[in-house]
N, C-alpha and C positions, 0 to 999 in steps of 0.2 A: 688074151692079147688085148682086148678092148679095155679090160680093167687096168692092165699095165700102162697103156697109153694114157688113160685118164689120170693115173697117179703121177706120171711124168709131167703132164700138163699142169696139174695142181702144184707140183714142186717148182716148175718154171715160173708160174704166175706168182707164187709166194716169194720166190727170190727177187723177182722184178719189183714186187711191192716193197720189200725190205730195202732194196737199192734206192727206190724213189723216195721212200720216207727218210732215209739217211741223208740223201743229197738235198732234199727239200729242207731238212733241218739245218744242214750246213749253210745253205744259202741265206737262211734267216739269222744265222749267228753273226753278231757284230765282231769285227776284229778287236783284239785286246791291245790297248796302248802299250808301247814299249817303255813309257815313262809318264808319270803324272806329277806336275810341279805347281806349287803356288808361289807367285811373285808378289812382293809388297812394294808399293810405289809411293811417291810423295803424296801427302794428303790422306794417308791411310787407305788408299785405293789398292785393290788387289786384282790379280789375274790368275785364273785357274786354267792351266794348260795341260792337255793330254796329247802326247806325241805318238804318231803312228808311222810304221815303216811300210813303204810300198814295195811292189815287186820290181827287182832290178831290170833295166832295159838294156839290151845289147847295143853296143856302139862300136864304130870302127876304131882301129888303133890310132891313138893320138887325139881322138875327139874327147870333149868334155863329157863326164858322166851325166846322164839325164836324171834330174831329181824327181823322185816318185813318192816321197813321204808327204805327210799332212799333219795338221794340228787342229784340234778343237779347243777354242778358248772361250771362257766365260768371264766377262768383265764385271766388276762390282757395281757398275751403273746399270746392269741388267742386260746389256747387249751380249750376243754370242756370235761367233764366226767359225765356219769350217773353211780352213785355208790350205790350199795345196802348196807344197814346197816349190821354191823357184831357185834359179841359179844365183849363187853368191860367191864372191871372192873370199869372204871370211864369215865365220859363224854359220847359222842355219836360218835362211830367210823364207818367210811364207807371205803370200799376198792374195787378195781376191782378184777377180778377172780384170778390173779396171785400175788396179794398183791404188785404189783410194784408201785401202787399209792394209798396212804392212806390219807384221810381227816378226822381229828379228832377234833370235836368240844368240847371245854372244857370251860364252863362258857361263858364269853364274848370274848374268844380267840379261835384260831384255830391252829392246828399243821398239817403241810403238809409234808408227807414223800414220797420221790421218791427213790425206791430201798433201803428203810430203812434209807435214809439220808435226813435230813432237809437242803435243799440246795438252792432252788429257792424262796420259800415263807416263810419268817422268821419273827417272832415277830408280827404275825397277830392279830389284835384287831378289834372288831366290830366298824364300823363307824356310828356315829349318823347322822340322816338325818338333812339337813340344815333347821332350823326353819324360815329362811329368814334373809339375811344380813350377813351370816357367810359362805362364800364360801371356805375359806382356811382351811386346815387340818394340824394339827401337830400330829406326832406319836412318842412315845417313846417305841420302841419295846423291850427295855431292862427291864425297870420298868413294862411296860405293860399298857399303856393308850393312848387314842386318844382324841383330843379335836378340836373343830372348833373355828374360830375367823374371824373378819372382814378383808377384803383385805387390808385396809389402816392402820391397826395396825402395829406397829414395833415389831419384835420378837427378843428376847435376849435369846439364847440357853445356854449361860454361866452365866445366872443370879444367884445371891446369895442374900438371905435376910440376912442382917448383923446387924439388930437393936437389937439383943439379946446380943451383946457384943462379945469380942474376943474369938475365938475358938468355937463359937456357930452358925456359918453360916449355913443357910439352902439352899441347892441347888435346882434348878428347872429350869423352863422356864417362861419368862414373856412376856406378850403382852401389850405394852404401847400404849395409845391412840395417834392418829396423832395430830400434832400441829393445824390443821384446826378445830378440835373439841373444842379447848380451845380458839381460837382467839376471842378477844373482850370480854372475860369473866374473872372471877376471878379464873378459874380453871387452874392448872398447867399441862402442857403436858409433863413435864420433867420425872415425875415418877408415874403419875396416870395410873392405868391399872389393869390387872388381871394376877395373876401368879399361876402356878401349882407347888407346892413344895413337896419335898420328905424328910422324916426323916427315915433312914434305921434302921433295927433291932428293931422295935417297936411293943411290944405286945399289948399295950393299946393305940390305935390311937385316939387322941382327940385333939380338937382345942386349948386347953391350952398349948400344946407343942410348938405352933407356935407364942405365944404372951408373952411379958415380963410382969411380975407382976401377980397379982391374978385376972385373967380374969374370968368373970362369964360364965362358960361353960354350955351350955344347949343341950339337945337332941331335934332336930326338924325334922319334916318330911316335905319335899317339893317335889311336883311333883311326889309323890310316892316313893321317896328315903329318907332314914334316914341319918341325918348328926349330927356330934358334932359341935356346933356353938358357936362362941364367937366374941365379937367386942370390939374395943377400939377407943377413940377419944382423941387426944392430940392437944395442941396449944402452939405456941412459936413464938414471934417476928412477930405477925400478920399472921402467917401461921397456917393452920389447917390440921390435918392428921387423916383421918378416915380409919379404917381397919376392915374388916369383914373376918373371917376365917371359911371355911366350910370343916371340916375334914371328911373323910369317915371311919367310924368304921369298924374294922375287916381287914383293909388293912395292909399288912406288906411286904415291907416298907410302912410306913404311908403316905397316899396321902391327900393333902388338897389344896383347892382353896382359894386364898387370893384376896380380893378387896382392892386396895390401892387408896384413893382419897386425893389428895393434893390440897387445895384451899387457897386463901388469903382473908384477911378481906376487904370486898368491901368498907367499910367506910374509908379505907386509900387512896382511889382514889378520884379525883375530881368528883363531882356529875355529873352523866350522861355520864361519859367517859368509864365506864366498866359495863357490865351486869352480874347479878347473873347467874351462870351456871345452866343448867337444870339438877338438881340432879336426878329427877325421870326418865328422859330419859336415863341418864348414867347408873343408876342402872339396868334399864330394859335391856340394852345391855349386861351388865356384867352378869345378870341372864341367858340370853340366852347362853352365852359362858359357864358358869358353868354347866348348865343343859346338854350341849352337851358332857361333859366329860364322857368317858367310860373307866372303869378299868377292869382288869381281875378278 
């Protein structure tokens, strides 16, 4: 009997020890963030944000829900903050106890207020992760978009698309392929590239606004995003011009990405002197650039 009681005591103590060890370990575990995001802001500043979900709090019917989430942010100037979520009519707002620092997430953008002033981190937009081969980042903090592009592409921040005729220029930014990508082929590096173009004050953002003539505008879904899409192909004096336009419905100003491919008739060259350019590889690179575009 004494031996049986001793065994029972040992079992109970062992179980208690296991329970304590498990619970002590759980207390030391940090909660996992529900999302981790990098924002890029004017002046090449960045914000690393990790969002956490809190436990929901019961409220009476008709009462506003109690915000319980939090965010940990690390600024590129070295500062970091742990901020609780606060009540907000729109977006998700976080602030420290005296409201001297406010981080406000709205869609794909973020607003940072220091003593009620937006002064250090301005025009912040979510930065898409590099899918591979796109290390450079361009930010337009005024319109509100960021996009990635290859390191050897040439960037023109004063670019205007002028093919629609006088008085119909479309402003934007263009990323032109490097000469090395076209060397020895029938591809032109002069104007082949990807551009992000903006048409202001547009209620119906569609691809037809960016092309001359009666383009066949379609609604397409790619990589989980919906686009207004249209394309044209033209030829003149042995030159071919292919244009694909991917406009983002609902954006105002209207934002679109244009692929522009300029090639020449390979039959105009002596046989074996020029190679046909790798169109599939070029389009694949253009697709990566477009898919990295993030708008507010």
